[in-house]
C-alpha positions as CSV (number, residue, x, y, z in Angstrom):
1,X,35.4,57.9,26.9
2,X,33.9,54.6,25.8
3,X,36.4,52.3,24.0
4,X,33.6,51.0,21.7
5,X,32.7,54.5,20.5
6,X,32.8,54.8,16.7
7,X,35.6,57.0,15.4
8,X,33.9,58.0,12.1
9,X,34.3,57.1,8.5
10,X,37.4,59.2,8.0
11,X,39.4,56.8,10.2
12,X,38.7,53.8,8.0
13,X,41.6,53.1,5.7
14,X,41.0,52.8,2.0
15,X,41.7,49.5,0.3
16,X,44.6,51.1,-1.7
17,X,46.3,52.2,1.5
18,X,48.4,49.3,2.7
19,X,49.9,49.3,6.1
20,X,53.6,48.5,6.2
21,X,53.0,45.8,8.9
22,X,50.5,44.0,6.7
23,X,52.7,43.7,3.6
24,X,53.8,40.2,4.6
25,X,50.2,39.1,4.5
26,X,49.8,40.0,0.8
27,X,49.7,37.1,-1.6
28,X,53.0,36.4,-3.3
29,X,53.2,37.2,-7.0
30,X,54.5,34.2,-9.0
31,X,54.4,36.0,-12.3
32,X,58.0,36.9,-12.3
33,X,59.1,33.9,-14.3
34,X,56.5,34.4,-17.0
35,X,57.4,36.4,-20.1
36,X,55.6,39.7,-20.5
37,X,53.6,38.4,-23.4
38,X,51.9,35.7,-21.2
39,X,51.5,38.0,-18.2
40,X,49.4,40.5,-20.2
41,X,47.0,38.0,-21.8
42,X,43.3,38.7,-21.1
43,X,40.4,36.4,-21.1
44,X,39.4,37.4,-24.6
45,X,43.0,36.5,-25.8
46,X,42.9,33.1,-24.2
47,X,39.5,32.4,-25.8
48,X,40.8,33.4,-29.3
49,X,43.9,31.2,-28.9
50,X,41.7,28.3,-27.8
51,X,39.4,28.9,-30.8
52,X,42.3,29.0,-33.2
53,X,43.8,25.8,-31.8
54,X,40.4,24.0,-32.0
55,X,40.0,25.1,-35.6
56,X,43.5,23.9,-36.5
57,X,43.0,20.6,-34.8
58,X,40.1,19.8,-37.2
59,X,42.7,18.8,-39.8
60,X,41.8,19.1,-43.5
61,X,38.3,20.4,-42.7
62,X,39.8,23.5,-41.2
63,X,38.7,26.8,-42.7
64,X,42.1,28.6,-43.1
65,X,40.5,31.9,-44.0
66,X,38.7,31.9,-40.7
67,X,41.9,31.0,-38.8
68,X,43.7,33.8,-40.6
69,X,41.1,36.3,-39.7
70,X,41.1,35.2,-36.0
71,X,44.9,35.4,-35.9
72,X,44.8,39.0,-37.3
73,X,42.1,39.9,-34.7
74,X,44.3,38.4,-32.0
75,X,47.4,40.3,-33.1
76,X,45.5,43.5,-33.4
77,X,44.1,43.1,-29.9
78,X,47.6,42.7,-28.3
79,X,47.8,46.5,-28.2
80,X,51.6,46.6,-27.6
81,X,51.3,44.7,-24.4
82,X,55.0,43.6,-24.4
């Protein structure tokens, strides 16, 4: 038997199957100190927060109705994430 002989596609492990010996190679999760609210923020939420902050930093020229609508959209998009 040739040691270089292919064993077939059935012997290739799936990405979701983790070997117990390889667990120490997995990247460490540093999210344990963050509150659940910040852990579940998505890219769209961060963009909305940045947009709200930029509008509020304009000072007196800020459109409060637009800021209010963006806050409502942000809160509606949280979707009970915490």
